[in-house]
C-alpha positions as CSV (number, residue, x, y, z in Angstrom):
1,X,24.9,-18.0,5.6
2,X,22.8,-16.5,8.4
3,X,22.3,-13.3,6.3
4,X,21.0,-15.4,3.4
5,X,18.6,-17.2,5.6
6,X,17.3,-13.9,7.0
7,X,16.9,-12.5,3.5
8,X,14.9,-15.6,2.4
9,X,12.7,-15.4,5.5
10,X,12.1,-11.7,5.0
11,X,11.4,-12.1,1.3
12,X,8.9,-15.0,1.9
13,X,7.1,-12.9,4.5
14,X,6.9,-9.9,2.2
15,X,5.7,-11.9,-0.8
16,X,3.0,-13.7,1.1
17,X,1.7,-10.4,2.6
18,X,0.0,-7.4,0.9
19,X,2.4,-4.8,2.4
20,X,4.7,-4.9,5.3
21,X,6.2,-2.2,7.5
22,X,9.8,-2.8,8.3
23,X,11.9,-0.3,10.3
24,X,9.9,2.7,9.1
25,X,9.9,1.5,5.5
26,X,6.9,0.3,3.6
27,X,7.9,-2.9,1.7
28,X,5.6,-4.0,-1.1
29,X,5.1,-7.4,-2.7
30,X,5.7,-5.8,-6.1
31,X,4.8,-2.7,-8.1
32,X,1.2,-1.5,-7.9
33,X,-1.2,0.3,-5.5
34,X,-2.5,-1.3,-2.2
35,X,-4.9,-0.2,0.6
36,X,-4.2,0.1,4.3
37,X,-7.5,1.5,5.7
38,X,-8.1,4.7,3.8
39,X,-4.4,5.0,3.1
40,X,-3.3,4.1,-0.4
41,X,0.2,2.7,-0.7
42,X,1.8,3.4,-4.1
43,X,4.6,0.9,-4.7
44,X,7.3,1.2,-7.3
45,X,9.4,-1.4,-9.0
46,X,12.0,-0.9,-6.2
47,X,9.5,-2.6,-3.8
48,X,9.2,0.5,-1.6
49,X,5.8,2.1,-1.0
50,X,4.8,5.7,-0.5
51,X,1.6,6.4,1.5
52,X,-1.2,8.8,0.6
53,X,-4.3,9.6,2.5
54,X,-7.4,9.2,0.3
55,X,-9.3,11.9,2.3
56,X,-6.5,14.4,1.5
57,X,-6.1,13.2,-2.1
58,X,-9.8,13.7,-2.9
59,X,-10.6,16.7,-0.7
60,X,-11.3,19.0,-3.7
61,X,-13.5,16.5,-5.5
62,X,-17.3,16.6,-5.1
63,X,-18.7,16.2,-2.5
64,X,-16.2,18.7,-1.2
65,X,-14.4,18.1,2.1
66,X,-12.4,15.5,3.9
67,X,-13.6,12.4,5.8
68,X,-15.7,10.8,3.1
69,X,-13.1,8.9,1.0
70,X,-12.0,5.3,1.1
71,X,-9.4,3.1,-0.6
72,X,-10.7,0.1,-2.5
73,X,-9.0,-2.8,-4.3
74,X,-10.3,-6.0,-6.0
75,X,-8.2,-8.2,-3.7
76,X,-5.4,-7.6,-1.2
77,X,-2.8,-8.7,-3.7
78,X,-4.1,-7.3,-7.0
79,X,-2.2,-4.0,-6.9
80,X,-5.1,-2.1,-8.3
81,X,-6.1,0.1,-5.4
82,X,-7.7,3.5,-5.9
83,X,-9.2,6.2,-3.8
84,X,-12.9,7.0,-4.1
85,X,-15.6,9.1,-2.5
86,X,-18.3,7.4,-0.5
């Protein structure tokens, strides 16, 4: 019973949040891409996210170099995040 209550409490916290960091794992509210600063979190159907740095992802795109990229999304729960140059 206690484990079921913990699961429900954890699930409710994850669903109400954009992304959550639990014991070194990025837990997502569902599949999609989300922002955390200039880090894009790519979330699969398993609910686990993989981080990517927008500066590193776009370093070879004009204008060349790192430090001028950001992560944007239409809302914190939309799942449509993308990296872009400033």
